[in-house]
C-alpha positions in Angstrom: 85.2 131.5 92.9 86.6 131.9 89.3 85.4 129.4 86.7 85.1 129.7 82.9 81.6 129.2 81.6 81.4 127.6 78.1 78.4 127.8 75.7 77.7 124.7 73.6 79.3 124.7 70.2 76.8 122.4 68.5 73.7 124.3 67.3 71.3 121.6 68.4 72.6 121.6 72.0 72.3 125.3 72.2 68.5 124.9 72.2 68.6 122.8 75.3 71.8 123.5 77.3 72.7 127.0 78.5 76.3 126.1 79.1 78.8 124.2 81.3 81.9 124.8 83.3 84.9 122.7 84.5 86.7 122.9 87.8 90.1 121.4 88.1 91.3 119.6 91.3 93.5 121.8 93.4 94.8 122.0 97.0 93.1 124.2 99.6 94.2 125.0 103.1 90.7 125.6 104.5 87.2 124.6 103.5 85.5 126.8 100.8 81.9 127.8 101.4 79.6 129.7 99.1 75.9 130.1 98.3 74.2 129.6 95.0 70.8 131.2 94.4 67.5 129.9 92.9 67.2 129.7 89.1 65.1 127.8 86.6 67.8 125.6 85.1 68.3 121.9 85.9 71.9 121.7 87.1 73.8 118.4 86.6 77.2 118.2 88.3 79.6 115.3 88.1 82.7 114.9 90.2 85.8 112.6 90.0 87.3 111.0 93.2 84.7 112.8 95.3 82.3 112.0 98.1 79.0 114.0 98.1 76.6 114.7 100.9 73.3 116.0 99.7 70.6 117.6 101.9 67.6 119.8 101.1 69.7 123.0 101.1 73.3 122.0 101.0 75.9 120.1 99.0 79.1 119.0 100.8 82.1 117.9 98.7 85.0 115.9 100.1 87.9 114.0 98.6 87.1 110.3 98.3 89.5 107.6 99.6 88.9 105.6 96.5 88.5 106.2 92.8 84.9 107.0 92.0 82.4 109.2 90.1 79.7 111.1 92.0 77.0 113.1 90.4 74.0 115.3 91.5 71.1 117.0 89.9 69.5 120.2 91.2 66.1 120.7 89.7 64.3 122.9 92.2 65.3 125.2 95.1 63.7 128.4 96.5 66.3 129.2 99.1 70.1 129.5 98.8 72.0 126.3 98.5 75.2 126.2 100.6 78.1 124.5 98.9 80.9 123.4 101.3 84.1 122.1 99.7 86.5 120.3 102.0 88.4 119.5 98.9 88.3 121.1 95.4 88.0 118.1 93.1 87.6 117.7 89.4 84.1 118.8 88.4 81.9 119.3 85.3 78.6 121.1 85.7 75.9 121.5 83.0 73.1 124.0 83.0 70.0 122.6 81.2 67.5 125.1 80.0 63.8 124.7 81.1 62.5 121.6 79.3 66.1 121.0 78.1 66.8 117.9 80.2 63.5 116.3 78.9 65.1 116.1 75.5 67.7 113.6 76.8 65.9 111.7 79.5 62.6 109.9 78.7 60.8 110.4 82.0 62.1 113.1 84.3 59.3 112.9 86.9 61.3 110.7 89.3 64.2 113.1 89.1 61.9 116.0 90.0 60.6 114.3 93.2 63.6 115.7 95.1 65.0 119.2 94.5 68.5 117.9 95.0 69.2 114.2 94.1 71.9 111.8 93.0 72.1 111.6 89.2 73.0 108.5 87.1 70.7 108.7 84.1 72.4 106.2 81.8 74.3 102.9 82.3 77.4 104.4 80.6 77.2 107.8 82.3 79.8 107.4 85.0 82.3 105.6 82.8 82.0 108.2 80.0 82.4 111.1 82.5 85.4 109.4 83.9 86.9 109.2 80.4 86.3 112.9 79.9 87.9 113.7 83.2 91.0 111.8 82.2 91.2 113.6 78.8 94.2 116.0 79.1 93.0 119.0 77.1 89.9 121.1 77.5 89.0 121.3 73.8 88.8 117.5 73.6 86.8 117.4 76.9 84.2 119.7 75.5 84.0 117.8 72.2 83.5 114.5 74.1 81.0 116.0 76.4 78.9 117.4 73.6 79.1 114.2 71.6 77.9 112.2 74.6 74.8 114.4 75.1 74.0 114.4 71.4 74.1 110.6 71.5 71.3 110.7 74.1 69.1 113.2 72.3 65.4 112.1 72.0 63.9 115.2 70.3 60.4 115.4 71.8 57.8 117.8 70.7 57.2 120.3 73.5 55.5 123.0 71.5 52.6 123.2 73.8 54.8 123.4 76.9 56.9 126.1 75.1 53.7 128.2 74.6 52.9 127.8 78.3 56.4 128.8 79.3 56.3 131.9 77.1 53.0 133.0 78.8 54.2 132.2 82.3 57.2 134.5 81.9 54.9 137.3 80.7 52.7 139.4 83.1 49.5 137.5 82.2 47.7 136.1 85.2 48.1 132.3 85.7 44.4 131.8 85.6 44.2 133.7 82.3 46.9 131.5 80.9 44.9 128.4 81.7 41.8 130.0 80.2 43.7 131.0 77.0 44.7 127.3 76.5 41.4 125.9 77.5 42.8 123.9 80.4 42.2 124.1 84.2 44.6 125.8 86.4 45.1 122.5 88.2 46.1 120.8 84.9 48.5 123.7 84.1 50.1 123.3 87.5 50.4 119.5 87.0 52.1 119.6 83.6 54.5 122.2 84.8 55.5 120.2 87.8 55.8 117.0 85.6 57.9 118.7 82.9 59.8 121.4 84.7 59.8 120.4 88.3 58.0 123.4 89.8 54.7 125.2 89.6 54.0 128.0 87.1 53.8 130.6 90.0 57.2 129.4 91.4 58.8 129.4 87.9 57.5 133.0 87.3 58.7 134.2 90.7 62.2 132.8 90.1 62.3 134.1 86.5 61.5 137.6 87.8 64.2 137.4 90.4 66.8 136.2 87.9 65.7 138.8 85.4 66.3 141.5 88.0 69.9 140.3 88.4 70.4 140.4 84.7 68.9 143.9 84.3 70.7 145.4 87.3 73.2 147.4 85.1 70.4 149.0 83.1 68.4 150.3 86.0 69.4 153.6 87.7 68.0 152.6 91.0 66.5 149.6 92.8 63.0 151.2 92.5 63.5 151.5 88.7 64.8 147.9 88.7 61.7 146.6 90.5 59.4 148.2 87.9 61.6 147.1 84.9 61.4 143.5 86.0 57.6 143.4 86.6 57.5 143.4 90.4 54.2 144.8 91.7 55.9 147.3 94.1 59.0 147.8 96.1 57.8 145.8 99.1 57.1 142.8 96.7 60.6 143.2 95.3 62.2 143.2 98.7 60.1 140.3 100.0 61.0 138.1 97.0 64.7 138.9 97.3 64.9 138.2 101.0 63.1 134.9 100.4 65.5 133.8 97.6 68.7 135.1 99.0 68.3 136.0 102.7 69.4 139.5 101.8 67.7 142.7 101.0 68.2 143.8 97.3 70.7 146.5 98.3 72.7 144.0 100.5 72.6 141.3 97.8 73.9 143.6 95.0 76.7 144.9 97.2 77.9 141.4 97.9 77.8 139.7 94.5 79.2 140.4 91.0 76.2 140.4 88.7 78.3 140.7 85.6 79.5 137.1 85.9 77.8 134.1 84.3 77.3 132.5 87.8 76.2 134.7 90.7 77.7 133.3 93.9 78.2 134.6 97.3 81.5 133.3 98.8 82.0 133.6 102.6 
C-alpha cells in the first residue's frame, strides 16, 4: 500500500505529532488486507462515508450507505492489527508521539481503557474533518488540519513524564528508574498507563522492536542487529519479534520494506 507521509509544518506540532497521511477514495475489485505492527504512537484515523467495525485486533472498513464521518483511535496493541478494506474510502490518519495526544485532550485515561476505540474528542471534530475532506487540494487540507489541532492545544507540563520516558528507552532497569526518581515501581507503572496507555516494560519492549526495524540497514546481520538494539540475546530477539509480528526476524524482514515510513505487510 502506497501512501505519502507528511511531517507537520508548524514547529509546535512537530513536538507532539510525528506525522500524518491521506488516503483518497478509489475503486477496488477485491478486499485489501494488511497488517500493521505494534508501535508507541497513538494513531487517530478519520474516514469519510465509511462504516468501521472495531475489534481487539482488527479494523474493518466498508463504504457507508449514507454520508457520515467515522473515526478510531489506536493507543495500544501488542499483536499485529489486521486491516480489512472492503472499500478504499477517504481517510486521514495522524500519528501522535508518546505524550503527544495529552497536549490536546485534557483527560486521556478513558481513551486508553481500550486499545482500539471510537474517537470523537471534540464537539466540532466530525464537522471539521468533513470540511477538510471536502477541500479540493492537499496543501489546503494540511493547513486546515494543522490549524485545527493547534486550536485544541493545551500545553501541559510533562517534564517529569519526559524524564521517565527517557529512562525507560535506555537500558536502565525499571526498578532502578523508580529508585532514581524516588517513586515506587507500582506508581511508575500507574503514571505510565495513565499518560501513555501502557506499562513501562511494554513501552520499552515495543521501543526496542521498532528500533530494530529502524536500524536494520545499519546492521550486517540479525545477530548484530539484536546487540545494536539492546536485546539480551538472539533468543530474546526472536521471541519478541514472533510475539509482535507472528514472524521470525528473518521472515519479517524478507516480507516488509523497512525503508518506508509505515511498515505494513500486505497479503
